[in-house]
N, C-alpha and C positions, 0 to 999 in steps of 0.2 A: 422668876422663871428658872427651872432646872435646865442645865445644859450638859450635854455629854460631848466631849471633844476628842478628836483623834490626835495623837501626838504629831502626826504629819500635817495637821490642819494649818494652812498658811495664815489664817486670821488670828493666830494666837500671839504673835510677837515678831520681833525682828530676827532672832537667831534660832537655829534648830534647838528644840527642846525647851525653849523659853515660852512661858505663858504669862503675859502681863494682865493682871486682874482688871485694870480699867478698860481693856479691850473686850473683856468677857463679862463685865458686870459683877466682878468679884472684888473683895477688899484685900486679897492677898495675891502675890505673884509666885510662880513656881518655875524652877529649872529642873528638868529631868536630865540627870547626868549619866552618861555611858562613856567612861574614859579608859583609855588604854594605860598600861603600866607607865608611870612617870608623868601622866597627864594631870592637869589641874590648873586653876587660875593663880595668877600672881597676887601678891599682897594687896589687900584693899580693905575698905570698911564701908559701912552703911549707917545712916542715921536711925535705923530701926533694927530690931532683933532678927536674926536669921537662924532657922532650924534646919539641920541636916539629918535626914533619915537614911542611914546607910542600909541598903538592902542586900548587897552582895559585894564581896571583895574586902579590901583593906585600904584604909586611908590614914595618912599622917596629917593632922591638923596643927597649924601654928595659930594660936589664939592669944594675942598679946604676948606675954612672956612664957606661956605654957605650950608644950608640945604634947599632943594627945593622939594616941593610937586608937582607931575605931575600926570595927569590923561589922559585917552584916548582922543586922538585928539590934544595932545600937543607934542612939540619937545623940547628936551634939547640938547644944544651944549656945549661940554666940550673942552676947549682949550688944545692944545698940552702941555704935561708936567705937567698938574694939576692932583693931586691925587683925585680919585673919587671912589665911590661905589654906589650901589642902593639896595633897598630891596623892595619886594612886601609888601606894607603896607595896602593893601586892604583885604577884606574877600574872594574875588574870585581870579581867575587866572590873572596873569599879562602877557599880550601879547604885545611885542614890537619888533622892528627891530633896531639893533645896527649897525651903519655904521662906519667902520674904514677907515680912509683916508690913506690906505696903501694896497699894494697887498698881504701882509701877516700880521699876528698878531705879535706885539712886545709888550709884557706886562712885567712890573716890579711890582711884587707883594710886597706890603708894610706891609701886616699883614697876 
């Protein structure tokens, strides 16, 4: 069954902007990011691949030992099990979509 969801739909997951696939009958989970300058998650990893689709703004990703600068129109792919984090390194909002290759979020926080 095809579903269309509103980002404000409370049935999507526990946190704003989070859509857990298993609650929606999907095999992937998604986070819609709208972060202010300096915003972003602390270092963590997942047992599955994560794909970041940067739509607008600039982000600095730390992925293992690599530091990657990404801007709107770019995609960053983090392999399963690799520690990573990102920060909005621009002057404006960071808008991106984070795709988790899992029907639910599994996160090991490292800091």
